N, C-alpha and C positions, 0 to 999 in steps of 0.2 A: 476380533481375535487376531493374534499374531503368533506365528511359529517362533519360538524362542528356545534357546539351549539352557537347561537347568540341571542341577544335580541335587539328589536327595540324600546322598551319603558321600563321605570323603573317600578318595581312592584314586585309581588309575584312570586313564582316558575313558574307559568303558562306562564310568558313572555318568557321563554326559548324555543327556536325553533331550531330544527335540519334542517340545510340548506346545500345546495351544495355551496362550495366556491373554488376558485382557489388558490392553494398554489404555490408561485413562486419558482424558483430555489434558492438554498442557496447562500447568499453573501459570500465574501472571508473568513469571520471568523464564518460562520454558518454551521449547518448541517440540513438536512431534516430528521425528525423522523417519522417512522410509529408507532403511539402511541398504546400501549397495555394496559396501566392502567393510571388512573388520580386520584390524591389525591385532595379531596375537602377541602376547608378552609373557616372559618367563614368570613374572609374578602371578599370573593366572594359573600356572601349574602348581605353584605353592598353595594358592587359595583352594584349588580343586582337591589337592591331596591332603589338606588340613595342616600344612606345615608353615603357613604364613604367620606373621607375628600376631595378627588378629584373626580369629576363626570366623568364618562366615556363618550367618544364621541360616539353617537349612529349612526348606529348599532354597537354593541360592542360584543366582545367575551371574555369569562372568562377563567381562568386557569393559575396557576403559577407553578404547580407541576405535573410531569408525568414521565413515564418510557416507553421506546420503543426501536426500532431497527433503526440504522442509515441506511438510504437509499441512501444518497448522501451527499457530503461535499464540502465546498468552497476551494479555492486555497491556503488559508493561514492556513488551519487546519492541525495540527500535532498531532501524537499520537493516532489518531482514524481512524477506517476503516469501510467501508461498511459492515454491518452485526453485528457490535458491539452492545451488549445489554447495554444501558445506562439509567441513571436516571438524571433528571433535578434538579439542586439546584436552588430554587427560587431566581432570581436576577433581573428579568425584568418583572414588573407587567403588561406591555402592550402587552405581547406576545400572550397569549390565547391558552392554551393547551387542551381545551375542543374540541377535534376533532380526526379524524382518522389519519390525517397527520398534522405536524406543523414544523415550523422552530425554531431552538434553537441556542443561542450563544454557540460555542464550549467550551469556558472556564468554563461554568456553568455545564458541564456534568461530570459525574463520572461513570466509568464502574461498572456494577452490579456484585457482587460476584456470583460465580457459584451456591452457595447454597441458593440464594435469588430469590424468584419468582417475577413476575411482580407486583402483588398487594403490596407486602412488599416493593419493590423498590419505588413504587409511594407514599408510606406512610412514607418514611424515612426522607427526607431532610428538609422539612419545620419545622416539629416538633422538630427534634433533632438539626437542625441548629439554630432555635430560642432559644432553651435551651442553646446551646453552647455560642451564642453571649451574652445572658443575664447573665448566671451564671458563665461562664468561662472567656470570654473576658472582660466583664465589671465588674462583681462582684468579680472575682478572688476567687470564693468560694473554701474553703479549709477544711481540716479535722477538725471535731468537731464543725463546725459552724452550726447554725440552719437556715433553709430557709423555709418561709411560701409560699406555692404554691396554688394560687386560681384556680378555674375551674380545679381541679386536675384530673378529669376524661376525660378531653379533650386530644387530641393527644399531644399538647404541654405540658400540665400539666404532663402527664405520662412520656414524654421525660425528663422533668425537674426532676422528681423523680429519674429516672435512672441516669441522669447526676450527680445529687447530691450524689447518692450512689457511683458512680464511683470514686469520689474524696474524699470520706470518710465523707461527710457532712450529716446532719440529715434532711431529707425532711419531713415537716409537711404538710399533704394534707388538703386543705380546700374544703369542698363540702357542698351543701345546706342541705341535710338530711343524715341520717345514712344509707340510702339504699345501697350506694356504698362503705361503709366503709370497709367491708371484702375484696372486690375486690381491693381496694386501698392499703390495707395492704399487700395483696398477690403480688401486683405490685411493692412493695418496700418501701412504705411510712413507716416512723418510727412511726408516729402517725397520726390520722385523727380527724379533728374538723368539726362537722356538724354545720354550721353557723346559721341555723334556730332553732337549738336545744340547742346550747351552746354559751356562751359568749367568743368571740375570745380572748379578752384581759386577762380574767381570766385564760383560758386554756393555753395560751402561757406562762403566768407568771408561772403557775404550772409546765409546761414542761421544762422551762429554769431556774428554781430557782429564778424567779423574774427579770432576766436580760432582757428578750425579744429576739426577733429573729434578727440576724445580717443582714439578707437579706430577702426581700419580693419580690416575682415574681408574678406580678398581671396582669391577663388577663381581669379583669372585670371592674375596675373603679367604678364610681358611689358613692353613699353615704357611702358605706362600706370602702372606702379608708381612712376615718378618723379613723376607728377602727384599720385598719392595721398599720397606723402610730403610734397609741397609743401602739400597741403590738410590735413595733420595738425597738431594743436596742439603747442605747445612741451611737451616731456615726454610726448608721445603714444606710442601703441603700435600698430604695424602687424603684423597676424597673417595671413601668407600660409598658406593651407591647401590650395591646389590650383594647377594650372597649365593652365588652359584654353587660354591662348595658347601657340602653338608657338614663339614668338620668345624670345630670351634676355631674362631679367629683369635689368635693371641694378641695381647698388647705388647708391642716391641719396646718396652719401657726404656731400656738402655739407650737405644738410638733416639727415641723421642726426647730424652733428657740431654744427651751429649750433643745431638745435632739440632736441638731447638726446633723440633718438628711439630707441625700442627696436623691433627686428624679431624676432618670435618665431614660428617655424613649429611645426607639430605634425601628427600623424596620429592618428585615433581609436583604433586598436588599442593604441597605447602606453598610453593612459589606461585602456582596458578591461582591460589586463593587471594593473592594480593594484586590489586588492580594495576599498580605501577609496574610490577614485575611481569604480569601477563602482557601488558602493552609493550614492554621492552622486548620480551620473548617473541611476540608476533612480528615486531618490526625487524629484528635481527634475522629471523628465519625467513620472513617474507622477502627481504632484500637478497638473502642468499639464494632462495629459489629462483627469483627473477634473474639474477646474474648467472646462475648455473654453478655457483660455488658450492651450493648445498643441493643434494638430491637424495631421495630415498632409494635404497638398493633392496630389491625384492628377491628373496631366495626361491620361493615357490608359492604357488597359490592352490587353494583347495575350494571346491564348491561347498556351500553351506551344509548339505546333507552328509558331507564327509568330515564333520568337525572332530570326530573321534580320531580319524587318521591324521588330521592336522595336528592334534595335540601329541599323538605318538611321534610324529616327525619333529615337532618342537622339542620334545624331550631328548632326542638323540644328540642334539648339539651339533649336528653335522651341517647346519645351514650356514650360508654366507649371506647375511642380511635378514630381511624381515619375512615372516610367514604371514600370508594374508588369506582370508576366507572371503569369497565372493558370494553375494546374496542375490 
């Protein structure tokens, strides 16, 4: 038996319950992990509350990102051994890593570097993987280009700042107020725009000599998407990858037409499902971790028994970086 977090109804953080569950033996291409740390993600709030695009089948278990020790592995698993320290690259949203023990597809695992702890390992791959897919695989971001990054103090936003810096681009961090501006600049942002205090279009025009940003990396959606389109350069690319806003996201059709804009969404598991993209993602992030150009930023950690408090904190949006639960 393993203690795992499940929910039997949709709702607030209090629906999360720690229960004993049976974890089966791993299948041919699976491993069984003894979980040491779990990375929390905003998509899990949507799933728990019943607001995700696909509703979970109840009772359900959350969790797409974790780090732990291999306890057992299936007959078709190569290159891994019992006792290996590994992190999970999010690729199967139905797995559920909120627990002491869980099964994981072997192909989505990566060995943890000796200098990386459990918490950092659990905070690495969703954020940096999301940034890699959006900015490198899709946008082909390059030296000198300007990228607008919304929700810049989120784990994915900070990862996007680092990823842009790694390839020589100029990351412009968008945040609601100037309270986090100094921290964002320290984290690598070239500029910070406080969207409740400054006009996005005016500021981007000033920073780019009137040209606009070549790429927009947007986790928010909602009415502000129109302003982002207005701030995008002719022929630019808008990449929505989240929907923090509960409001409807309009299609800024006039700007899309007149400025020849492209809107391209994605989710990380789609890329992880493809062997070539998974290999390229591992290589880029692995090199970045080794050089120090990429690193997870952790806002706060909670013990496993305080999973409800961890979800409450996640919902505040006050964090700067990743929320991690230790097991």
